[in-house]
GUSEZA-771072 format. One record per residue: x, y, z of N, C-alpha, C in turn; residue in three letters. Coordinates in steps of 0.1 Angstrom, whole numbers, padded with zeros to 4 digits, always signed. Layout:
N
XYZXYZXYZALA/...
END
This chain:
363
-0169-0286-0063-0171-0282-0049-0183-0272-0049MET/-0192-0274-0040-0204-0265-0038-0201-0255-0027LYS/-0208-0244-0028-0206-0234-0017-0209-0239-0003TYR/-0219-0248-0003-0223-0254+0010-0212-0262+0017ALA/-0203-0266+0009-0192-0274+0014-0181-0266+0021GLU/-0181-0253+0019-0172-0244+0026-0176-0241+0040ILE/-0167-0244+0050-0170-0242+0064-0168-0228+0068GLN/-0177-0221+0074-0176-0207+0079-0175-0208+0094HIS/-0164-0203+0099-0162-0204+0113-0153-0193+0118THR/-0149-0193+0131-0140-0184+0137-0129-0191+0144ASP/-0116-0186+0143-0105-0192+0150-0097-0181+0156PHE/-0092-0183+0168-0084-0174+0176-0069-0174+0171LYS/-0062-0164+0175-0048-0163+0172-0041-0175+0179VAL/-0046-0179+0191-0040-0190+0198-0042-0203+0191SER/-0053-0204+0183-0055-0216+0175-0044-0218+0165ASP/-0041-0207+0158-0031-0208+0147-0017-0211+0153PHE/-0015-0205+0165-0002-0208+0172-0001-0222+0176LEU/-0012-0228+0181-0012-0242+0185-0010-0251+0173GLY/-0016-0248+0161-0014-0256+0150+0000-0255+0144TRP/+0006-0243+0145+0020-0241+0141+0029-0249+0150GLN/+0026-0249+0163+0034-0256+0173+0034-0271+0170ARG/+0023-0277+0167+0022-0291+0166+0024-0296+0151ASN/+0027-0286+0142+0031-0290+0129+0019-0292+0119GLY/+0007-0288+0123-0005-0291+0115-0009-0279+0106SER/-0001-0268+0107-0004-0256+0099+0006-0255+0087LEU/+0000-0255+0075+0009-0253+0063+0008-0238+0060VAL/+0018-0231+0063+0018-0216+0062+0021-0211+0048LEU/+0029-0219+0041+0033-0214+0028+0032-0225+0017SER/+0019-0227+0013+0017-0237+0002+0023-0232-0011PRO/+0025-0240-0021+0032-0237-0033+0027-0225-0041SER/+0014-0222-0040+0008-0211-0048+0008-0198-0040PHE/+0012-0198-0027+0013-0186-0020+0025-0178-0023GLN/+0025-0165-0024+0037-0157-0026+0045-0156-0013ARG/+0058-0153-0014+0067-0152-0003+0063-0140+0006ARG/+0067-0141+0018+0064-0129+0027+0070-0116+0022PRO/+0062-0106+0020+0067-0093+0015+0063-0081+0023VAL/+0056-0083+0034+0051-0072+0042+0063-0064+0048TRP/+0061-0051+0048+0071-0042+0055+0069-0043+0070SER/+0079-0038+0077+0077-0037+0092+0066-0028+0096SER/+0063-0018+0088+0052-0009+0091+0039-0016+0090GLY/+0037-0024+0079+0025-0031+0078+0023-0041+0089ALA/+0033-0047+0094+0032-0057+0105+0029-0050+0118LYS/+0035-0038+0120+0032-0030+0131+0017-0026+0132SER/+0012-0022+0121-0002-0018+0120-0011-0030+0123LEU/-0008-0042+0118-0016-0053+0120-0017-0057+0135LEU/-0006-0056+0142-0006-0059+0157-0015-0048+0164ILE/-0014-0036+0160-0023-0026+0166-0037-0029+0163ASP/-0040-0033+0151-0054-0037+0147-0059-0048+0156THR/-0051-0058+0158-0055-0069+0167-0058-0064+0181VAL/-0049-0056+0186-0050-0051+0200-0063-0043+0202VAL/-0066-0035+0192-0078-0027+0192-0091-0035+0189ARG/-0089-0047+0184-0101-0055+0182-0108-0051+0169GLY/-0102-0044+0160-0108-0041+0147-0109-0053+0138PHE/-0119-0053+0130-0121-0065+0121-0111-0065+0110PRO/-0108-0076+0104-0099-0078+0093-0106-0087+0082MET/-0101-0087+0070-0107-0096+0060-0106-0111+0064PRO/-0115-0118+0057-0116-0133+0060-0103-0140+0057VAL/-0099-0150+0065-0088-0159+0062-0094-0171+0055ILE/-0087-0176+0045-0091-0188+0038-0081-0200+0041PHE/-0086-0211+0045-0078-0223+0048-0083-0234+0039LEU/-0075-0244+0037-0080-0256+0030-0076-0268+0039ARG/-0085-0277+0042-0083-0289+0050-0074-0298+0042SER/-0065-0304+0048-0056-0314+0042-0058-0327+0050VAL/-0058-0339+0043-0061-0352+0050-0054-0353+0063PRO/-0060-0359+0073-0055-0360+0086-0042-0367+0087SER/-0033-0363+0096-0021-0369+0098-0023-0382+0107ASP/-0018-0393+0102-0020-0406+0109-0013-0407+0122VAL/-0003-0398+0124+0005-0398+0137-0002-0389+0147VAL/-0005-0377+0143-0011-0367+0152-0027-0369+0153ARG/-0032-0376+0143-0047-0379+0143-0055-0366+0143LEU/-0050-0356+0136-0058-0344+0135-0055-0338+0121GLU/-0065-0331+0115-0063-0326+0102-0052-0315+0101PRO/-0046-0314+0089-0037-0303+0087-0045-0292+0080ASN/-0040-0280+0082-0047-0268+0077-0038-0260+0068ARG/-0041-0258+0056-0032-0251+0046-0038-0237+0044GLU/-0029-0227+0046-0033-0213+0045-0034-0209+0030VAL/-0046-0207+0025-0049-0203+0011-0047-0188+0010VAL/-0053-0180+0019-0052-0166+0018-0051-0160+0033ASP/-0041-0153+0036-0039-0148+0050-0026-0152+0056GLY/-0017-0157+0047-0004-0161+0051+0004-0150+0059GLN/+0004-0138+0053+0012-0128+0059+0007-0123+0072GLN/-0007-0123+0074-0013-0119+0087-0009-0129+0097ARG/-0010-0142+0094-0007-0152+0104+0007-0153+0107ILE/+0016-0152+0097+0030-0152+0099+0035-0140+0108ARG/+0029-0129+0105+0032-0117+0113+0029-0119+0128THR/+0017-0125+0131+0013-0128+0145+0022-0138+0151LEU/+0026-0149+0144+0035-0159+0149+0048-0153+0152ILE/+0054-0144+0143+0067-0139+0145+0067-0129+0156SER/+0055-0123+0159+0055-0113+0171+0053-0121+0184PHE/+0044-0131+0184+0041-0138+0196+0051-0148+0200VAL/+0055-0157+0190+0063-0168+0192+0072-0170+0180ALA/+0082-0162+0178+0090-0163+0165+0098-0176+0165PRO/+0100-0183+0176+0107-0196+0176+0099-0207+0168GLU/+0086-0204+0166+0078-0214+0159+0079-0214+0144LEU/+0085-0203+0139+0086-0202+0124+0096-0213+0119LEU/+0093-0220+0109+0101-0230+0104+0112-0224+0095ASN/+0110-0213+0089+0120-0207+0080+0121-0192+0083ASP/+0126-0188+0095+0127-0174+0099+0137-0167+0090PRO/+0133-0154+0088+0142-0145+0080+0144-0132+0088THR/+0154-0124+0084+0155-0111+0091+0143-0102+0089PRO/+0135-0104+0079+0123-0096+0077+0112-0099+0087ARG/+0113-0111+0094+0103-0114+0104+0105-0106+0117ASP/+0117-0100+0119+0119-0092+0131+0114-0078+0130ILE/+0105-0074+0139+0099-0061+0139+0094-0058+0152PHE/+0091-0045+0155+0084-0040+0167+0073-0031+0163VAL/+0064-0029+0172+0052-0020+0169+0058-0005+0169VAL/+0054+0002+0159+0058+0016+0158+0050+0025+0167GLN/+0057+0036+0172+0051+0045+0181+0039+0052+0175ARG/+0039+0055+0162+0028+0062+0156+0016+0053+0154ASN/+0017+0040+0156+0006+0031+0155+0000+0028+0169HIS/+0009+0026+0179+0004+0024+0193+0015+0027+0203ASN/+0013+0038+0210+0024+0042+0220+0026+0032+0231ARG/+0015+0025+0235+0017+0016+0246+0025+0004+0242GLU/+0024-0001+0230+0031-0013+0225+0045-0009+0219LEU/+0047+0003+0216+0059+0007+0208+0072+0001+0213ALA/+0079-0006+0205+0092-0011+0208+0093-0023+0217GLY/+0081-0028+0221+0081-0039+0231+0079-0052+0224LYS/+0085-0062+0229+0083-0076+0224+0070-0081+0231SER/+0065-0092+0226+0053-0098+0232+0054-0101+0247PHE/+0066-0107+0250+0067-0111+0264+0069-0100+0274ASP/+0071-0088+0269+0072-0076+0277+0059-0068+0279LYS/+0048-0073+0272+0035-0067+0274+0028-0071+0286LEU/+0019-0063+0291+0011-0067+0303+0002-0079+0299PRO/-0001-0086+0310-0009-0099+0308-0022-0097+0300ASP/-0029-0086+0303-0042-0084+0296-0040-0081+0281ASP/-0029-0074+0277-0027-0072+0263-0023-0084+0256LEU/-0015-0092+0262-0011-0105+0256-0023-0114+0254ARG/-0032-0114+0264-0044-0123+0263-0053-0118+0252GLN/-0053-0104+0251-0062-0098+0241-0057-0102+0227ARG/-0044-0103+0225-0039-0107+0212-0042-0122+0210ILE/-0040-0130+0220-0042-0144+0218-0057-0148+0216LEU/-0066-0140+0221-0080-0142+0220-0086-0136+0207ASP/-0079-0128+0200-0084-0122+0188-0089-0132+0178TYR/-0101-0130+0173-0107-0140+0164-0108-0136+0150GLU/-0104-0144+0141-0105-0142+0127-0117-0150+0121PHE/-0124-0143+0112-0134-0151+0105-0127-0159+0094SER/-0130-0172+0094-0123-0181+0085-0132-0189+0077VAL/-0129-0191+0064-0136-0200+0055-0127-0211+0052HIS/-0131-0223+0054-0123-0235+0052-0128-0243+0040VAL/-0120-0245+0030-0123-0253+0018-0121-0267+0022PHE/-0129-0276+0016-0127-0290+0018-0114-0295+0012PRO/-0110-0307+0017-0097-0312+0012-0096-0315-0002SER/-0108-0318-0009-0107-0322-0023-0108-0310-0032ASP/-0106-0298-0027-0106-0286-0035-0092-0284-0041THR/-0091-0285-0054-0077-0285-0060-0072-0270-0062ASP/-0060-0269-0065-0054-0256-0067-0060-0247-0078ASP/-0064-0254-0089-0070-0247-0100-0083-0241-0096ARG/-0091-0248-0088-0104-0243-0083-0102-0231-0074GLU/-0092-0232-0065-0090-0221-0056-0086-0208-0064ILE/-0077-0210-0073-0073-0198-0081-0084-0192-0089LEU/-0094-0201-0094-0105-0196-0100-0114-0188-0091GLN/-0115-0193-0079-0124-0186-0069-0118-0172-0066ILE/-0105-0171-0064-0099-0157-0062-0100-0148-0074PHE/-0099-0154-0086-0100-0146-0098-0114-0140-0099ALA/-0124-0148-0095-0138-0142-0095-0140-0131-0084ARG/-0133-0133-0072-0135-0124-0062-0129-0110-0066MET/-0119-0111-0074-0112-0098-0078-0117-0093-0092ASN/-0126-0100-0098-0129-0097-0112-0136-0083-0113ALA/-0144-0079-0103-0151-0067-0104-0145-0055-0096THR/-0132-0057-0092-0125-0047-0085-0122-0035-0093GLY/-0122-0023-0087-0118-0011-0094-0103-0009-0093VAL/-0097-0005-0103-0082-0004-0103-0078+0007-0093LYS/-0069+0004-0084-0064+0013-0074-0058+0025-0080LEU/-0061+0037-0075-0054+0049-0079-0041+0051-0071ASN/-0034+0061-0075-0020+0063-0069-0021+0064-0053ALA/-0031+0072-0048-0032+0074-0034-0036+0061-0027GLN/-0044+0053-0033-0048+0040-0027-0036+0030-0027GLU/-0028+0031-0037-0016+0023-0037-0006+0027-0026LEU/-0005+0040-0024+0003+0045-0013-0002+0040+0000ARG/-0015+0040+0002-0021+0036+0014-0018+0021+0017ASN/-0016+0013+0007-0013-0001+0008+0002-0004+0010ALA/+0010+0006+0006+0024+0004+0007+0032+0010+0019GLU/+0027+0021+0024+0034+0028+0034+0026+0028+0047TYR/+0033+0028+0058+0027+0027+0071+0033+0036+0082PHE/+0042+0046+0077+0049+0054+0087+0042+0066+0091GLY/+0049+0075+0098+0043+0087+0105+0038+0097+0094GLN/+0044+0098+0083+0040+0107+0073+0026+0103+0067PHE/+0025+0090+0064+0012+0086+0059+0001+0088+0070LYS/+0004+0084+0082-0006+0085+0093-0011+0100+0094ASP/-0001+0109+0094-0004+0123+0096-0013+0128+0084LEU/-0010+0124+0072-0017+0129+0060-0032+0124+0061MET/-0034+0112+0066-0048+0106+0067-0055+0113+0079TYR/-0048+0116+0089-0054+0122+0101-0058+0136+0097GLU/-0049+0144+0091-0052+0158+0087-0064+0158+0077LEU/-0063+0149+0067-0074+0149+0057-0087+0146+0063GLY/-0088+0136+0073-0100+0132+0079-0106+0143+0088ALA/-0097+0150+0094-0102+0161+0103-0110+0172+0095GLU/-0107+0173+0082-0114+0183+0074-0126+0178+0066GLN/-0130+0166+0069-0141+0160+0061-0153+0168+0060LEU/-0157+0174+0071-0169+0183+0071-0167+0195+0062ALA/-0155+0201+0062-0152+0212+0053-0152+0208+0038ARG/-0145+0196+0035-0145+0191+0021-0159+0190+0016TRP/-0168+0184+0024-0182+0183+0020-0189+0196+0018HIS/-0188+0205+0028-0195+0218+0028-0190+0227+0017THR/-0177+0227+0015-0171+0235+0005-0173+0230-0010TRP/-0175+0217-0011-0177+0211-0024-0164+0209-0031GLY/-0153+0209-0024-0140+0206-0031-0139+0192-0036VAL/-0145+0183-0028-0144+0168-0032-0158+0163-0032PHE/-0161+0154-0041-0174+0146-0040-0172+0134-0031SER/-0184+0128-0027-0183+0116-0019-0174+0105-0025GLU/-0176+0104-0038-0168+0093-0045-0153+0097-0044TYR/-0149+0109-0046-0135+0113-0046-0129+0111-0032GLN/-0137+0114-0021-0133+0111-0008-0131+0096-0005ILE/-0141+0088-0011-0140+0074-0009-0127+0069-0016ALA/-0122+0076-0026-0110+0072-0033-0098+0079-0028ARG/-0099+0085-0016-0088+0091-0009-0081+0103-0016MET/-0089+0110-0024-0082+0121-0031-0080+0133-0022LEU/-0088+0134-0011-0086+0145-0002-0073+0143+0006GLU/-0069+0130+0008-0056+0127+0014-0045+0131+0005VAL/-0047+0128-0008-0037+0132-0018-0034+0147-0018GLU/-0045+0155-0017-0043+0169-0017-0037+0174-0004LEU/-0040+0168+0007-0034+0171+0020-0019+0168+0019THR/-0015+0157+0012-0001+0154+0010+0006+0165+0001SER/-0001+0170-0009+0004+0181-0017+0007+0193-0008GLU/-0002+0196+0001+0000+0207+0010+0013+0205+0018PHE/+0015+0193+0023+0027+0190+0031+0039+0192+0022ALA/+0039+0188+0010+0050+0190+0001+0052+0205-0002LEU/+0042+0212-0003+0043+0227-0005+0051+0233+0007LEU/+0048+0229+0019+0055+0234+0030+0069+0229+0030MET/+0072+0217+0026+0085+0211+0027+0094+0215+0015LEU/+0088+0217+0003+0096+0219-0009+0092+0230-0017SER/+0082+0238-0013+0077+0249-0022+0067+0244-0032GLY/+0063+0253-0040+0053+0250-0051+0059+0242-0062VAL/+0054+0230-0065+0059+0222-0076+0047+0217-0084THR/+0050+0211-0095+0040+0204-0103+0035+0192-0096LYS/+0022+0189-0098+0016+0177-0091+0021+0165-0099ARG/+0029+0157-0093+0034+0145-0099+0033+0134-0089GLU/+0026+0123-0093+0024+0112-0084+0037+0106-0079GLN/+0048+0106-0087+0061+0101-0083+0067+0109-0072SER/+0064+0123-0072+0070+0131-0062+0062+0129-0048ALA/+0049+0127-0049+0041+0125-0037+0046+0111-0031ILE/+0047+0101-0039+0052+0088-0035+0065+0089-0029SER/+0074+0097-0034+0088+0098-0029+0088+0104-0015ALA/+0078+0113-0012+0077+0119+0001+0073+0108+0011ALA/+0063+0100+0007+0058+0089+0016+0070+0079+0019TYR/+0078+0077+0009+0089+0068+0010+0100+0074+0019ARG/+0103+0086+0016+0114+0093+0024+0111+0094+0039ARG/+0098+0097+0042+0094+0099+0056+0087+0087+0062TYR/+0089+0075+0056+0082+0064+0061+0088+0059+0075ASP/+0101+0061+0077+0107+0057+0089+0107+0068+0100ASP/+0103+0080+0096+0103+0091+0106+0100+0104+0099GLY/+0093+0113+0106+0089+0125+0100+0091+0136+0111PHE/+0103+0141+0113+0106+0151+0124+0098+0164+0122PRO/+0094+0167+0110+0086+0180+0109+0071+0178+0111GLU/+0067+0167+0115+0053+0163+0116+0045+0174+0125ALA/+0050+0177+0136+0042+0186+0145+0041+0200+0139LYS/+0051+0205+0133+0051+0218+0127+0042+0218+0115GLU/+0043+0208+0106+0034+0207+0095+0019+0207+0099VAL/+0016+0199+0109+0002+0198+0114-0003+0211+0119ALA/+0006+0218+0126+0002+0231+0132-0001+0241+0120LYS/+0008+0242+0111+0007+0251+0100-0006+0248+0091ARG/-0008+0235+0089-0020+0230+0081-0032+0235+0088PHE/-0033+0233+0101-0045+0237+0109-0047+0252+0108HIS/-0036+0260+0109-0037+0274+0109-0043+0279+0095LEU/-0037+0274+0085-0042+0278+0071-0056+0274+0069VAL/-0060+0262+0072-0074+0258+0070-0084+0266+0078MET/-0080+0269+0090-0089+0276+0099-0090+0291+0094ASP/-0079+0296+0089-0079+0310+0083-0089+0310+0071PHE/-0088+0300+0063-0097+0300+0051-0111+0298+0055ILE/-0114+0290+0065-0128+0287+0069-0134+0300+0076ALA/-0126+0308+0083-0130+0320+0089-0133+0331+0080ASP/-0127+0331+0068-0128+0343+0060-0135+0341+0046ARG/-0138+0328+0043-0144+0325+0030-0155+0315+0031PHE/-0165+0318+0023-0175+0308+0021-0171+0301+0008ASP/-0162+0291+0009-0155+0285-0002-0165+0280-0013VAL/-0177+0275-0009-0186+0269-0019-0191+0279-0029ARG/-0191+0292-0026-0196+0302-0036-0184+0310-0042VAL/-0173+0304-0041-0161+0311-0047-0154+0301-0057THR/-0145+0306-0065-0138+0297-0075-0129+0287-0067PRO/-0127+0289-0054-0119+0280-0046-0125+0267-0044PHE/-0137+0265-0047-0143+0251-0046-0138+0241-0055ALA/-0130+0246-0065-0123+0237-0074-0110+0233-0067SER/-0107+0220-0068-0095+0215-0062-0082+0222-0067ARG/-0082+0225-0080-0070+0232-0086-0068+0246-0080VAL/-0079+0253-0079-0078+0267-0073-0076+0266-0058VAL/-0082+0256-0052-0081+0256-0037-0066+0254-0033PHE/-0059+0246-0041-0045+0244-0038-0038+0258-0038TYR/-0041+0266-0048-0034+0279-0049-0039+0288-0037SER/-0052+0287-0033-0056+0295-0022-0049+0291-0009LEU/-0047+0278-0007-0039+0273+0004-0025+0279+0003PHE/-0019+0278-0009-0006+0283-0010-0004+0298-0008GLY/-0015+0305-0012-0014+0320-0010-0015+0323+0005ALA/-0024+0316+0012-0026+0319+0027-0013+0314+0034VAL/-0008+0303+0030+0004+0298+0036+0016+0308+0034TYR/+0017+0313+0022+0027+0323+0019+0026+0336+0027HIS/+0014+0340+0029+0012+0352+0037+0016+0350+0052LEU/+0014+0338+0057+0018+0335+0071+0032+0331+0073HIS/+0038+0324+0063+0051+0318+0066+0061+0321+0055PHE/+0056+0323+0043+0065+0325+0031+0068+0312+0025GLY/+0066+0311+0012+0070+0299+0004+0085+0297+0004LEU/+0089+0284+0004+0103+0280+0004+0110+0283+0017ASN/+0103+0287+0028+0109+0289+0041+0111+0275+0048ALA/+0120+0274+0056+0122+0261+0063+0110+0259+0073GLU/+0107+0246+0074+0096+0242+0083+0102+0240+0097VAL/+0103+0252+0104+0108+0251+0118+0098+0258+0127THR/+0101+0257+0140+0091+0263+0150+0093+0278+0150HIS/+0086+0285+0142+0086+0300+0142+0071+0305+0142VAL/+0068+0316+0148+0055+0321+0148+0050+0325+0134PRO/+0037+0324+0132+0032+0328+0119+0031+0343+0119ALA/+0033+0349+0107+0032+0363+0105+0018+0368+0105LYS/+0015+0379+0110+0002+0385+0110-0002+0388+0095ALA/-0014+0385+0092-0019+0388+0078-0028+0401+0079VAL/-0024+0411+0071-0030+0424+0071-0044+0424+0065SER/-0052+0434+0069-0066+0435+0063-0065+0437+0048LYS/-0055+0444+0044-0053+0447+0030-0050+0434+0022GLU/-0043+0425+0028-0040+0412+0022-0053+0403+0020ALA/-0061+0404+0031-0074+0396+0030-0083+0402+0020VAL/-0083+0416+0019-0091+0423+0009-0087+0419-0005THR/-0073+0418-0007-0068+0414-0020-0073+0400-0023ARG/-0073+0391-0014-0077+0377-0017-0092+0377-0022LEU/-0100+0384-0015-0114+0385-0019-0116+0392-0032HIS/-0109+0402-0035-0109+0409-0047-0105+0400-0059TRP/-0094+0393-0056-0089+0383-0067-0099+0372-0069ALA/-0105+0368-0059-0116+0357-0061-0127+0362-0069ALA/-0131+0375-0067-0142+0381-0075-0138+0382-0089ASP/-0125+0387-0092-0120+0388-0105-0120+0375-0113GLN/-0116+0364-0106-0116+0351-0112-0131+0347-0115ILE/-0140+0349-0106-0154+0345-0107-0160+0352-0119ALA/-0157+0365-0120-0163+0373-0131-0157+0372-0144GLU/-0145+0365-0144-0138+0363-0157-0130+0375-0161GLY/-0128+0385-0152-0121+0397-0155-0106+0397-0151SER/-0102+0385-0145-0088+0384-0142-0079+0383-0154ALA/-0066+0385-0154-0058+0384-0166-0060+0370-0172PRO/-0058+0369-0185-0061+0357-0192-0053+0345-0187GLN/-0040+0348-0184-0032+0337-0179-0037+0331-0166GLY/-0043+0340-0157-0049+0335-0145-0062+0327-0148VAL/-0070+0332-0157-0082+0325-0161-0079+0311-0167ILE/-0068+0311-0175-0064+0298-0181-0060+0288-0171ASP/-0053+0293-0160-0048+0285-0150-0059+0278-0142ALA/-0071+0285-0141-0082+0280-0134-0091+0271-0142THR/-0093+0275-0155-0102+0267-0163-0097+0255-0170THR/-0084+0255-0172-0077+0244-0179-0074+0233-0169ARG/-0076+0236-0156-0073+0226-0145-0058+0221-0146ARG/-0049+0230-0149-0035+0226-0150-0029+0226-0136THR/-0020+0217-0134-0013+0215-0121+0002+0216-0123THR/+0006+0223-0133+0021+0226-0134+0025+0237-0124ASP/+0037+0237-0121+0042+0247-0111+0040+0261-0115ALA/+0042+0264-0128+0040+0278-0133+0026+0283-0131GLY/+0016+0275-0135+0002+0279-0133-0002+0281-0118SER/+0003+0272-0110+0001+0273-0096+0007+0286-0090ARG/+0019+0289-0094+0026+0301-0090+0019+0314-0095LEU/+0014+0313-0107+0007+0325-0112-0006+0328-0104GLN/-0013+0317-0101-0025+0319-0093-0022+0325-0079LEU/-0011+0319-0072-0008+0324-0059-0003+0338-0060ILE/+0004+0342-0070+0009+0356-0071-0003+0365-0073SER/-0013+0361-0081-0024+0369-0084-0032+0371-0071PHE/-0034+0360-0063-0042+0361-0051-0035+0370-0040LEU/-0022+0369-0039-0015+0377-0029-0011+0391-0034THR/-0010+0393-0047-0005+0405-0052+0010+0406-0051GLY/+0017+0395-0048+0032+0395-0047+0037+0385-0057ASN/+0049+0387-0061+0057+0378-0070+0062+0366-0061SER/+0059+0354-0065+0064+0343-0057+0072+0333-0066VAL/+0080+0325-0059+0089+0316-0067+0085+0302-0062THR/+0089+0292-0071+0086+0278-0069+0099+0272-0063GLY/+0098+0258-0062+0109+0251-0056+0122+0252-0064ALA/+0121+0253-0077+0133+0255-0085+0137+0269-0087GLY/+0130+0279-0080+0134+0292-0082+0126+0300-0093GLY/+0117+0292-0100+0109+0299-0110+0100+0309-0104GLY/+0098+0320-0111+0091+0331-0105+0078+0334-0114ARG/+0068+0337-0106+0055+0342-0113+0052+0356-0108ALA/+0050+0365-0117+0047+0379-0114+0033+0380-0111ASP/+0029+0390-0102+0015+0393-0100+0010+0400-0112ARG/-0003+0400-0113-0010+0407-0125-0021+0415-0119SER/
END
């Protein structure tokens, strides 16, 4: 097969529905994996369609024409789950092998207007918008065999960069916790750049979202060691709902604004991600106290003396005159709970405890 033999075209959602209705769409060829998308992923896809955002190309393969219907069959090579999601939302009765996993509604955190509504309950203009959404489609000729298709996809993925833990979470979770972490992280992009906490490449790999997630865990569980499994557990736990979302967002904004108003982070030790975590923890502790419940309570006023202590501690770290344990915690880039607590204690001048009750004394 030559590249020129691949047809490049566009098809609407209504085209796929029509083919499914007349039996000319082969949705699950033998080499396709079974449907595995979560309800959150499906919800996000419907919102993407309604907003008219682009999606990756769908790949089809022509199958010899049906002698009864006198039209070609189309086999889905890549894009089965997107198409199946749309069929199950618009016309679930057209699925040949429906399962309980096919039943879903749009989540409120993805689209308030569509939340909880079935397709037939949507306004006419929204329904038409969904039906008219166009996919870019590449169609392989009918003589393309399975081996050739698998080789094509192997080449497409051969130069891919291995996904990091945060990128994997991005692909797996779709609930309110994930949405809030990405929203909060994105709001601070200008500061991340100006402060030098993250490079362009690190932001492209979503590491600022991971740190934002750590801040949320600090509020919810206190200071803990940075463990990918613990971060993923929070995404999983709050995937169906995050009742503390509003309060976490409010406290996050307050702490970040406090830091921006009082520090030129780029010329302090806090420009390091490791130390910035402890600065955030220190400021959060001064306003709310570590290990306190995340409820709607006013922030405590931070005294001038406490702010002076923060600046003094920053200078001590920068000059290398801080206690050796504090210096070690900053230079070794450790992310264990004890080192984090030691830094927070030094910055605030107060003894603080972690999630497990471990205490770090001020120095």
